[in-house]
N, C-alpha and C positions, 0 to 999 in steps of 0.2 A: 242273268239278273232276275228274270221273271220267275225262275225256279226259287230264288231266294225270297221273292215276295210271297210266293205261296207257302214256303217254309215258315216265314215269320207270321203270316196270317193264321196258319195252322196252330202255331204256338200260342198266339193270342187267344184264338178260339178255345183252345184247350184250357187256358187259364180261366176264361169266362165261364166255361161249362163245368169246371171243377172247383168251385168254391170262391172264385174271384179274390184271391189274396191281393189286396189293394196294391202293395208295393210291387209284387211280381207282375200283376196286370199292367201297371204303369210302365214297368221295364219292357215288357213285350210290346206294348203299344209304341213306345219310344223306338224300339228296334225296327218296327214296321215303318215308322216315319222316316227313320234314318235311311232304310233301303229305298224308300220311295224318293227321298231327296237325291240319293245317288243315281237312281234311274233318270230323274229329271236332268241331272248334270250330264249324264251319258248322251241324252238327246239335246244337249245344249239349251236347256230350259231353266230359267231361274225359278226354283221351287217356291220361294216367297211370293214372287209375282203371280205365279199360278194360283197360289192359295188366296191371295188378295182378289184375283179375277173370279175365283169360284165363290168367294164370300159376297162379292158385288152381285153376281148372278143370282145367288140365293136370296139376297135382300130384294132385288128387283122383282123376282118371281113371287116372293112372299107378299110384297106390296100389291102385286097383281091379284093374289088370292084375297088379300084384305079388301081390295076394291070390288071384286066380284061378290064377296060376302056382303059388303055395304050396300050393293045394289038390291040385295034381298033383305036389307034391314037387319043384318047380323054382324057379329064380330067373331073373331077366332075363338074366344072363350065360350061363345054360345053355339059353336059348331062342333062337329066330331071329326075324328081322324079320316073316316071314310069320305065325308063330304070334302074336307080339305085336300085330300089326295086327288079327288076328281077335279077339283078346281085347279090344283097344281098342274095336272096333266093338261088342262084346258089352256092355262097360261103358257105352259111350255110349248104346246102345239101352235099357239098363236105367234109366239116368238119365232119358231121355225118357219112358219108360213110367211111371216113378215120379212125374215132374212132372205128367204128364197125369192121374194118379189111376187109371190102368188096373190 
């Protein structure tokens, strides 16, 4: 199954790198999502629940980035990608530290 994920990823990347025909790119992206959903089922994981959890984690971390920016008197639109990536990493590290009880 992991080989199939690599195959579908390569096909999607090929479409993106070679002109991005919108319909074909969407089709390849859908194929990759389908394979990922099958992998989840193989591991007895509900793929929709996993996506909801990932979305919640993203929102939680992004709110953390916004809070750190606010401490500097800034907002995301007044920041740049480099700064936001660094803050993202800080929020992520803090979450891991908190979870491990350190």
